[in-house]
N, C-alpha and C positions, 0 to 999 in steps of 0.2 A: 504494499500499500504506500509506503514511504517513497519507493521508487516511482510509482505512478504520479504521486503528488509532485515530486521533484521534476518529472518530465512534463508537468503542466496538464496532465490528463484529469478529467473529472472523476470524482469519487462519490459513490452513493452509499449511504449507510442506512440499512433498513432491517427490521427483524426478519429472519428467514421464514417464519411462519405467516408473515403478512400475505393476505390474499391480494393478487395483482390482476389488473385488467390485461387484455392482450396488448394494448398500447404501452402500458407501463412495463410489462415483461419484455416487449420488443425494444423499448428504449434501454433497458438494463443490458440486453444482449447486443445492442447496437445493430439491430436488424430492422427490416420494415415490418409493419403490422401484418401485411398479407403473408410474409414469410413465416412469421410467428404462428399465424393461424394454420398454415400448412404443416408446420412441425407438430402442432397439437392434433390436428385431424389425422395425420399420418401415424399417430401413436408414439412419436419420438419423445414427447413430453407428457406427463400426466396432467390432467386438469379436471376441474369440476364444473358443472353447469347448474348452479343453484336456481337460476331463473333462465332467462333467454340468453344471457351472456356467459362466455367462458371465463373461468378464473383459474389461476395457477398460483403457486407460492414461490418465494425466492429459493427455498430449499430444492424445489424441483428444477430450478434453472441452473443450479451450480454445475452439474455434470456437463451441461450443454454450453456453458459460457465460453470456455476455451475452445471447444470444437468449432463453433460458428466463426469465431474470430480467425482461427487458424485456417479454415477452409477458404475464407475470403482473401487472405494474404498469401496464399500458396501460389 
């Protein structure tokens, strides 16, 4: 985290159990909302749908965070 701050990158601090909208989750992963929805619909990330809208948690995003960034920069 210190390295990221020194490099001038944005840091987000949030509880891992916090429920996130698709837009919030996409912003945390630095991907587009449609890409986030595709990951959810393809079963690559778990989510709940308590009403009409999908929700996921920060804990569910952790395994995917590095993968998405690495695949774009490869």
